[in-house]
C-alpha positions in Angstrom: 73.1 54.5 -4.2 75.6 52.9 -6.1 75.6 49.2 -7.8 78.3 47.0 -6.3 79.9 44.6 -9.2 79.5 41.0 -8.4 81.2 38.7 -8.2 83.8 40.8 -8.0 82.3 41.9 -5.0 79.7 39.6 -2.7 77.7 40.4 0.1 78.9 39.9 3.8 75.4 39.4 5.2 73.0 36.7 4.5 69.7 39.3 3.5 67.4 40.5 0.6 69.3 42.9 -1.9 68.1 45.1 -5.0 70.3 42.7 -8.0 70.9 43.3 -11.7 70.6 40.2 -13.8 71.5 39.6 -17.5 69.3 37.2 -19.2 69.0 36.1 -23.0 66.5 37.7 -24.7 65.8 37.5 -28.5 69.0 38.1 -30.1 70.4 40.2 -27.3 70.7 40.3 -23.2 68.3 41.7 -21.4 69.7 43.7 -18.0 66.7 43.8 -15.2 66.6 44.3 -11.3 65.2 42.2 -8.9 65.3 41.7 -5.4 66.7 37.8 -4.3 68.2 36.7 -1.2 71.9 36.2 -1.3 73.2 33.2 1.1 76.4 33.5 2.4 77.0 30.1 3.2 76.8 28.5 -0.1 77.2 32.1 -2.1 74.7 31.8 -4.1 71.3 34.1 -5.1 67.9 32.8 -4.5 64.8 34.5 -5.6 62.9 36.5 -3.2 59.1 37.4 -2.2 58.9 39.9 0.4 54.9 38.7 0.9 55.8 35.2 1.8 56.8 34.3 5.1 59.4 31.6 3.6 60.9 33.9 1.2 63.9 32.3 -0.3 62.8 30.7 -3.0 64.6 28.9 -6.2 68.1 29.3 -6.9 68.6 32.2 -9.8 70.7 30.8 -12.6 70.9 33.7 -14.8 74.2 36.4 -14.4 74.1 38.6 -11.8 76.0 41.5 -12.5 75.2 43.7 -9.4 73.7 44.4 -6.0 73.0 47.2 -3.8 73.5 47.2 -0.4 72.2 49.5 2.4 68.6 49.8 1.1 66.6 51.8 3.2 62.3 51.3 4.0 59.8 53.6 3.8 58.6 53.8 7.5 56.0 56.6 6.9 
């Protein structure tokens, strides 16, 4: 799995993705990974909770720098 740069390349399907986000932290920048929902129609990322039926939450306002497509799920 390779990271895809954002916003140079955008997902083509509205669904959850693993994303990399940058945000200010103390005197530097913190980069972390999280799940988010991408809406193709609005071209925006939303906070995501896979445990909640209404999973698309509030708009992500921090800088999204990359995303992963084609994630698999363990089906043990």
